[in-house]
C-alpha positions, 0 to 999 in steps of 0.5 A: 458440793460437786467437785468434778467437772465431768461426772462419770458413771461408776459401779462399785462391787461390794458394799463392805467397809471400803466399798460403801465408803468409796461409793458414798464419797464418789457420789458426794464428789458428783459421780453417778454411782451404783453399788452392787452386792450379793447380800440382798438384806444389806442392799435392801437396808442401804436402799433405805439409808440404813448403814450397817457399819459405824463410821463417822459421817458415812450415814449422812453421805449415804442419805445425801447420795440417795436423796440426790439420786447419785447413789443407788444400791442393787443386787443386779450386776447386769443392769448396773454395769451397762454403760458404766465406764469405771467399775471399782472392785472392793471385795474382801481379801481375808487371810488364809491359814498360811498367811496369803490372801484369800482371793476367791471373792475377787476371782468370783467377782471377776468371773461374774462380771467379765462378760458384762463389762462394756468395751473400753471399761476400766476395772479398778482394783480397790481391794488390798491384794498381793503383788501380781494380782493385777496381772492375775485379773488381766489374765482371768478377764481375758478382755484386752479391751478392758484396762485393769488399774490398781488403786489401793485404799488408805482408809483409817476406820473412824476417819474413812470419809475424811481420808477419802475426801481429803487424801494425802495421796492417791496411788494409781498403778496402770500399765496404760497411762491413759487409764491411770489418768482417767482413774486419778481424775475421778478424785477431782482435786481431793488428793494432795498428791497423785502417784502414777506407777506400775500395778505391782508397785501400787500393790506393794505401797499398800502393804509397805504403808501398813507394815511401816505403821505397825513397825512404829507402834511395835517400836514405841511399845518396846521403848515404853517397856525400856522406860519402865525399867530404866526410869524413863517417861515414854511421853517425853521420849515420844515428844522428843522423837516427834520434834525431829522432822525426819520422824514425826509424831504419828503412830508413836502412841504406846498401847496394848498392841496393834490390831484391826482388820488391816495391819495383821492380815496385810503384814501376814500377806506381805510375809508370805510374799517375801517367803514366796520370793525367797526373802527372809523378812526379819523386820516384819517377823520381829514386828509381829513378835514384838506385838505379841509380846505387848499383849503379854505385857499388858496381861502382866501389868493387870496380874502384877497390880492385882497382887501377883495372881489373877486366880479368882480376881475380878477384872473390868476391861473398858474398851473392846474395839481395836480402836475408838470410833469403830465397832470393829472387833477384828484382831482387836488388841483388847480381845487378845489381852482379855484372852490372856486374862481369862487363861490366867484365871481372871473373871472378866467383865467388860464394857464398850459403847459398841459392844452388846454381846460377849465376843469371847466365851467366858467374859460378860458384858456390862451396860456401863463402865461403872457397871463393869467396874463394880466389885472389880479388883482391877480396871483395865482401859484398853480402848481410847473412847472419850467417855472412858477418858472422862470417867468420874474417877471418884465414882470408879473408886467407890464401886471397885472392890480393889484399887488397881488401874491399868491404863493401856492407852495412857489416856488417864492423868496418873495424878488424878487416878492417885488423887481418887485413891487408886493405884495407877499403872500406865505404859512407859510411865515410871516403874513397872 
């Protein structure tokens, strides 16, 4: 369905997670999109409709865009950029050892296209970048005739297509309002709100969003720990919080900790920015420290239900990706917990529907949840996949050697676990 009254020719630099989603969705909205990447093998696969990441609805949008001719993939930037009014930059900005974002991919991309951009082109920075990057790009381009607009992404893995096509908001940071209006118009009627602001503020909104969401998760995990010691129930505490319209219920689900490709690196980058300008970001520091504590708490639970020691104990870990609906293992809290279990002497066998090779040395991967649980002393649920939440608990109990279950996502019914003859330990649900 074409939602755009005046389709534009758009180029997207980079076909990673953000770039591929943006390219497919912009083509779905009716634009003529060409996506550019230096990875010839990935581009060749995409030209055949092979999507290299696990993301709901994305393969269908890519196939539809290819069939309609509105979506193309290429390694040839020169031909792709000719006659293109909008160029989205969606390259990686990984963290450096000091926490700052590594901008060498961005710098390389800007240097490579500087002489290829048409006059009056609009360069759209979609990559997550530190405050001041827009001005850095303006200076690096040396093209007064090219406008640079900051347009951060707010995509959740597993829900990226929905988030793009039914966005809460589109943030546009532009020094020239006309350029900002033009970028906002590319989304048609899809966003519920459009925020026009300056580039530095737009860059900061992205970091502020992820830092705040991570803060909520660290907060609820600490509340859960308190519940265990005072006899409260975190489920009801969260319900009570969520009923307050000033707070709401989103991102208040206790778990093994937060992770993924965005929260850790974005918070580290914001901490580095704060340090650069002389701010002691005590809240951010505490959010990160509380998250590290949560990894330890999960390992402590497994150790406790195993009898106080993990030496020689077999632990089955169910779920390894940082959350359900994705194949992304980057900074996964499940892996952080697994690392601690291995250090404490456990033999770890894991199952995840998206993982077929051990991501950490010393662990093994099983073909199914029940295979992983065979002869296990403890089973730890660490990612909220639907198939794990609906696991036959009777069969689980039958294949285990022990009877301990640690529910790191509060995804199981404690009563049902106990009816199966297993001991249950969740997060913030009764005594630790």
